[in-house]
ZAVO-540373 format. One line per 10 residues: number of its first residue (from 1); their letters; for each residue x, y, z of C-alpha. Coordinates in pm, 1 decimal, always signed. Layout:
<nodes>
NUM = a = X:Y:Z; ... .
</nodes>
This chain:
<nodes>
1 = samsdlnali = +1007.0:-4379.2:-1981.2; +1272.1:-4497.4:-1738.1; +1121.4:-4278.9:-1465.4; +774.9:-4432.7:-1488.2; +930.2:-4781.2:-1499.0; +1116.6:-4696.7:-1178.6; +799.0:-4564.8:-1013.8; +612.6:-4880.7:-1111.8; +895.1:-5089.3:-968.3; +890.1:-4891.5:-641.8 .
11 = aqaeklltrl = +512.8:-4932.3:-618.4; +551.3:-5308.1:-668.5; +824.8:-5326.2:-406.3; +607.9:-5136.1:-156.5; +320.9:-5375.7:-219.2; +551.1:-5670.1:-161.2; +686.2:-5518.7:+160.7; +333.8:-5465.0:+289.8; +258.5:-5831.0:+223.3; +580.2:-5937.9:+391.2 .
21 = etvlpqplte = +494.8:-5737.2:+702.2; +179.7:-5939.8:+749.8; +380.6:-6264.5:+728.5; +671.8:-6165.4:+951.0; +626.5:-6207.0:+1326.9; +479.9:-5889.6:+1471.0; +634.4:-5741.8:+1786.3; +425.1:-5804.2:+2096.4; +233.3:-5491.1:+2187.4; +131.3:-5374.8:+2534.4 .
31 = pdwqaaiafr = -224.8:-5458.3:+2637.3; -433.4:-5221.7:+2846.7; -284.9:-5323.4:+3183.2; -580.5:-5161.8:+3365.1; -831.9:-5385.0:+3186.2; -779.2:-5694.6:+3403.3; -558.0:-5865.6:+3659.6; -517.6:-6175.2:+3440.0; -410.3:-6197.7:+3076.9; -390.2:-6482.0:+2829.8 .
41 = yrkrhsgwgg = -117.7:-6500.4:+2568.7; -269.0:-6592.2:+2233.1; -131.8:-6643.4:+1884.1; -354.0:-6471.9:+1628.2; -326.7:-6569.2:+1263.9; -281.9:-6264.0:+1047.4; -313.0:-6254.1:+668.0; -66.8:-6451.3:+455.5; -8.5:-6707.6:+728.2; +168.7:-6479.1:+974.2 .
51 = qagvlepvrh = +113.3:-6506.5:+1348.2; +97.3:-6221.7:+1594.9; +115.2:-6276.9:+1968.7; -131.5:-6078.6:+2179.0; -201.1:-6050.6:+2549.9; -577.6:-6067.8:+2592.2; -732.9:-5946.7:+2918.8; -935.4:-6213.7:+3101.1; -1243.4:-6015.9:+3200.0; -1437.8:-6283.7:+3386.2 .
61 = lasirledlh = -1196.2:-6438.4:+3631.2; -1315.9:-6699.5:+3881.4; -1369.1:-6521.2:+4213.3; -1213.9:-6808.9:+4409.3; -1055.3:-6712.3:+4742.8; -786.2:-6884.5:+4947.1; -1039.5:-6952.4:+5222.9; -1258.4:-7138.9:+4968.5; -988.1:-7403.9:+4928.7; -1015.4:-7683.0:+5183.4 .
71 = eiddqktrmv = -819.0:-8001.5:+5251.0; -498.6:-7860.1:+5094.1; -369.9:-7654.3:+5387.6; -1.0:-7752.3:+5360.2; +6.6:-7682.1:+4986.7; -169.0:-7350.6:+5044.1; +77.3:-7242.6:+5315.5; +383.4:-7311.0:+5097.5; +239.6:-7144.5:+4788.5; +115.7:-6833.9:+4970.8 .
81 = rnvqqfvqgr = +447.6:-6787.5:+5153.3; +641.6:-6795.7:+4823.3; +401.0:-6561.0:+4640.8; +412.0:-6321.0:+4935.3; +794.1:-6312.0:+4919.5; +771.1:-6245.0:+4544.6; +516.9:-5963.6:+4578.5; +718.3:-5800.7:+4857.7; +1034.7:-5796.1:+4647.2; +1216.6:-6062.0:+4852.4 .
91 = sfnnvlltga = +1383.5:-6373.9:+4708.1; +1145.7:-6643.4:+4582.9; +1132.7:-6964.3:+4377.8; +954.5:-7074.3:+4063.1; +688.1:-7333.2:+4147.2; +583.9:-7667.6:+4001.7; +250.3:-7804.7:+4127.0; +202.8:-8173.6:+4053.1; -72.1:-8423.5:+4114.9; -402.7:-8569.2:+4002.1 .
101 = rgtgksslik = -645.1:-8359.2:+3798.5; -905.5:-8160.3:+3986.5; -720.9:-8157.6:+4319.0; -685.5:-7778.5:+4332.9; -358.8:-7694.0:+4156.2; -483.9:-7420.4:+3924.2; -750.1:-7311.4:+4176.9; -470.4:-7235.7:+4424.0; -291.5:-7019.0:+4167.1; -610.1:-6824.5:+4085.8 .
111 = aclnafaaqg = -687.2:-6778.6:+4456.4; -334.3:-6641.1:+4512.2; -388.7:-6396.7:+4227.4; -712.7:-6273.1:+4384.5; -544.9:-6247.1:+4726.0; -243.7:-6045.0:+4607.2; -387.9:-5846.7:+4313.7; -425.6:-5537.1:+4533.5; -50.0:-5557.3:+4600.6; +26.3:-5554.6:+4228.2 .
121 = lrlievdktd = +18.9:-5925.1:+4139.4; -88.1:-6003.3:+3781.3; -118.2:-6332.2:+3594.0; -27.7:-6420.5:+3235.9; -140.0:-6763.5:+3119.3; +76.3:-6914.0:+2844.7; -5.3:-7237.9:+2667.5; +282.5:-7487.2:+2656.6; +289.5:-7465.6:+2275.8; +357.8:-7090.7:+2303.1 .
131 = lvdlpdivel = +641.5:-7112.8:+2555.8; +887.5:-7038.1:+2274.1; +763.5:-6678.5:+2300.0; +849.1:-6649.0:+2671.6; +1148.3:-6418.0:+2609.7; +922.5:-6172.4:+2419.3; +665.2:-6172.3:+2698.7; +930.3:-6120.3:+2967.6; +1091.4:-5840.2:+2769.8; +755.1:-5664.5:+2742.7 .
141 = iaqrpekfli = +684.2:-5678.0:+3117.6; +1039.9:-5634.9:+3250.7; +998.9:-5260.1:+3315.3; +645.3:-5278.6:+3454.1; +588.2:-5199.0:+3823.4; +355.8:-5498.8:+3869.7; +466.5:-5851.4:+3963.5; +379.4:-6112.4:+3702.7; +298.3:-6474.9:+3767.4; +349.2:-6657.7:+3436.9 .
151 = fcddlsfdeg = +121.6:-6960.0:+3451.3; +141.5:-7271.4:+3234.6; -135.9:-7520.5:+3305.0; -99.5:-7893.0:+3237.3; +265.5:-7881.1:+3142.5; +430.8:-8188.0:+2995.7; +654.0:-8220.4:+2697.3; +723.8:-8469.9:+2428.0; +1093.3:-8470.4:+2366.7; +1215.5:-8213.4:+2122.4 .
161 = esgykalksm = +923.8:-7972.8:+2173.2; +1045.0:-7619.7:+2113.5; +887.9:-7475.8:+2429.5; +1103.0:-7706.7:+2642.3; +1428.3:-7523.6:+2566.2; +1271.3:-7178.2:+2611.5; +1135.6:-7272.5:+2953.4; +1462.4:-7435.4:+3056.2; +1673.3:-7130.4:+2976.8; +1416.3:-6911.1:+3150.3 .
171 = ldgsvaassp = +1425.1:-7121.9:+3467.0; +1804.2:-7127.9:+3451.5; +1793.6:-6757.4:+3510.6; +1964.5:-6649.9:+3189.2; +1662.6:-6430.8:+3121.5; +1483.6:-6435.3:+3455.3; +1782.9:-6307.1:+3650.7; +1723.4:-5965.7:+3499.9; +1347.8:-5987.7:+3570.6; +1274.9:-5997.4:+3942.9 .
181 = nvlicatsnr = +908.6:-5927.6:+3858.7; +847.9:-6269.4:+3695.0; +753.3:-6588.5:+3880.2; +696.5:-6899.1:+3667.9; +430.8:-7136.0:+3792.7; +337.8:-7461.3:+3618.4; +98.2:-7744.0:+3692.2; +144.1:-8100.4:+3574.7; -0.9:-8440.8:+3646.0; +349.1:-8580.6:+3592.3 .
191 = rhllpeymqd = +628.7:-8497.1:+3830.1; +905.1:-8507.8:+3572.2; +708.8:-8333.7:+3296.7; +815.3:-8570.6:+3020.7; +662.6:-8908.9:+2939.5; +870.5:-9181.7:+3097.8; +943.7:-9457.5:+2850.0; +1076.1:-9799.5:+2939.2; +1371.0:-9768.6:+2699.1; +1498.7:-9465.4:+2893.3 .
201 = nlshtrtpdg = +1567.9:-9695.1:+3184.9; +1775.3:-9926.6:+2968.7; +2038.2:-9653.8:+2950.7; +2129.0:-9684.6:+3320.5; +2490.7:-9774.5:+3388.5; +2668.8:-9909.0:+3695.4; +3004.8:-9768.9:+3803.1; +3274.1:-10000.5:+3942.3; +3169.2:-9903.3:+4296.6; +2820.0:-10035.6:+4229.9 .
211 = elhpgeavee = +2640.5:-9699.8:+4202.5; +2357.3:-9679.1:+3953.1; +2374.3:-9381.7:+3717.7; +2070.0:-9281.3:+3513.6; +2123.7:-9250.1:+3139.4; +2117.9:-8920.5:+2954.5; +1753.0:-8949.5:+2847.6; +1635.6:-8968.5:+3208.5; +1875.9:-8696.4:+3323.0; +1742.7:-8462.5:+3054.8 .
221 = kvslserfgi = +1384.5:-8520.4:+3166.6; +1445.6:-8474.3:+3536.7; +1659.4:-8167.0:+3474.0; +1362.4:-7949.4:+3372.9; +1153.5:-8026.4:+3680.9; +1459.9:-7976.5:+3902.9; +1486.6:-7618.7:+3780.2; +1167.6:-7532.4:+3968.6; +1277.1:-7435.6:+4319.5; +954.1:-7543.4:+4488.6 .
231 = wisfypfsqd = +757.9:-7860.2:+4415.9; +411.2:-7881.8:+4567.7; +234.6:-8219.5:+4543.3; -142.0:-8269.8:+4543.3; -309.6:-8602.4:+4616.8; -650.0:-8757.0:+4543.7; -893.5:-8682.8:+4826.2; -1017.3:-8934.6:+5081.5; -1393.8:-8987.4:+5101.5; -1417.4:-8765.9:+5410.3 .
241 = aylaivrqwl = -1216.6:-8487.7:+5249.7; -1428.9:-8509.5:+4932.5; -1751.4:-8482.5:+5135.5; -1611.3:-8187.9:+5333.3; -1550.2:-8005.6:+5003.5; -1900.1:-8096.7:+4878.6; -2052.5:-7948.3:+5197.3; -1847.1:-7632.1:+5160.8; -1958.2:-7576.1:+4798.2; -2324.9:-7651.9:+4881.3 .
251 = rslhvpeeei = -2308.8:-7388.8:+5159.4; -2160.0:-7136.9:+4919.5; -2454.8:-7206.1:+4685.0; -2699.8:-7134.6:+4973.3; -2824.1:-7490.0:+5027.9; -2964.0:-7518.8:+5385.7; -2770.9:-7735.1:+5637.2; -3038.8:-8003.9:+5679.4; -3038.8:-8062.9:+5302.5; -2658.7:-8076.7:+5290.0 .
261 = taatpqalvw = -2657.7:-8383.9:+5516.4; -2929.0:-8544.0:+5306.1; -2726.2:-8480.3:+4988.4; -2427.1:-8689.7:+5107.9; -2531.3:-9026.5:+4952.3; -2595.7:-8854.3:+4618.9; -2252.1:-8690.5:+4636.3; -2089.5:-9033.1:+4684.2; -2282.0:-9182.8:+4390.9; -2177.2:-8884.6:+4177.1 .
271 = alergsrsgr = -1808.8:-8943.5:+4259.4; -1840.7:-9316.4:+4185.0; -1994.1:-9242.7:+3845.9; -1713.6:-9000.1:+3767.7; -1446.9:-9238.7:+3893.4; -1283.6:-8959.5:+4090.9; -1307.6:-8788.1:+4430.0; -1154.6:-8454.4:+4337.3; -1233.3:-8096.7:+4433.3; -1354.4:-8038.2:+4079.8 .
281 = vawqfacdya = -1598.1:-8331.6:+4098.7; -1724.4:-8196.9:+4434.9; -1787.6:-7856.2:+4275.2; -1966.0:-8015.4:+3977.1; -2193.1:-8215.1:+4208.4; -2275.8:-7903.3:+4413.5; -2364.7:-7708.9:+4096.9; -2590.5:-7989.4:+3977.5; -2760.6:-8034.9:+4315.7; -2812.1:-7665.6:+4388.3 .
291 = grrgana = -2927.8:-7601.9:+4032.9; -3190.2:-7876.8:+4052.5; -3338.2:-7742.5:+4375.7; -3318.5:-7379.1:+4258.7; -3116.3:-7280.8:+4565.1; -2897.1:-7028.2:+4395.0; -3167.1:-6879.8:+4175.3 .
</nodes>
């Protein structure tokens, strides 16, 4: 009968809609904000190839404190001052931290989170490939009482990447202006965030008065980094600074003072083998040394 045909058709349509729902982007849902002070934005693949964004609580956050960070006092002062302004509801800037790997960029951000968490600071880490979803994340947190530091580690873009435009409009304030509880913080080992190709420089032009004007390709690249109000630069450590950090980590792992002095030559060899004198390399040496002697057992 026509009625049963119609019912069958409706049942089929409902089935199809259910399938479609799994493919269509799902709205971002609130996490349990009490579960952690840091969250990670993740894309989860649902059935039928759909992707749903979720904010996952980071339950085991590094307990790094501002006083644990040595040899980066100027960088620390500038970062802490800006985060303090943000947390206290005063005007602030988005921050770009640039410099060699392992020099303390992301450690400084995590230490700031630990320092200001009691005053309502929270962190959301977003991978650069997921920056296209920034507007959804900001919309979700806009009415929250907490202050959110949106953190993108190791940011650099190949031209035309979709996240580039989302971040640019966010930094321009088209979205952020309505969200005084969002501070964007990115780290990069490149100051201008985009790879600098030789052919970009070929597009320079000279005006009749002799001024050199960069071509559009270069302008476009510099324009993203210029949208960050504060740039904080980190540099490779000198030998003395590296050893000072090694000593500090060995102390924190309960290695006695007389052994710390004796460990210095090994720390230098370790850095030579790694080809780097960074804070991260200092920490890795301290873990290896203390672990071998059973100091932190």
